[in-house]
C-alpha positions in Angstrom: 0.3 48.3 26.5 -2.8 48.2 24.1 -2.5 51.9 23.6 1.1 51.7 22.5 0.4 48.8 20.2 -2.5 50.8 18.6 -0.3 53.8 18.1 2.4 51.7 16.5 -0.1 50.2 14.1 -1.8 53.5 13.3 1.6 55.1 12.5 2.0 52.6 9.7 -1.1 53.7 7.9 -0.4 55.8 4.8 -4.0 57.1 4.2 -4.0 60.4 6.1 -7.7 60.6 6.6 -8.0 57.1 7.9 -5.0 57.6 10.2 -6.6 60.8 11.7 -9.9 59.0 12.2 -8.2 56.1 14.0 -6.1 58.4 16.1 -9.2 60.2 17.2 -10.9 56.9 18.1 -7.9 55.8 20.0 -7.7 59.1 22.0 -11.4 58.8 22.8 -11.0 55.3 24.1 -7.8 56.2 26.0 -9.6 59.1 27.7 -12.4 56.7 28.8 -15.1 58.3 26.8 -17.9 56.0 25.7 -18.7 55.8 22.1 -22.3 56.3 20.9 -24.4 53.2 21.1 -24.7 53.2 17.3 -21.9 54.2 14.9 -23.9 56.6 12.7 -21.4 56.3 9.9 -21.9 52.6 9.4 -25.1 52.0 11.3 -23.7 49.1 13.2 -23.8 48.2 16.9 -20.7 49.5 18.7 -19.2 46.1 19.5 -19.4 45.1 15.9 -17.9 48.4 14.8 -15.0 48.0 17.3 -14.3 44.5 16.0 -14.3 45.8 12.4 -11.9 48.6 13.3 -9.5 46.2 15.0 -9.5 44.2 11.8 -8.9 47.3 9.7 -6.0 48.3 11.9 -4.4 44.9 11.7 -5.0 44.7 7.9 -3.5 48.2 7.3 -0.5 47.4 9.4 0.1 44.1 7.5 -0.2 45.8 4.1 1.6 49.0 5.0 
């Protein structure tokens, strides 16, 4: 159920680069692959990064 919800929200995102990034992250999570302990792009602990990404998805869906 969470996967389908994520895909519906990601489909609403207009920014192609962000959409591809979120699709990749969703695929990694769905495949059960563990993310790196530190997100090198933002240098934040994984749990905080995941929380930020969830907020980004919700915000993008609301505005798009």
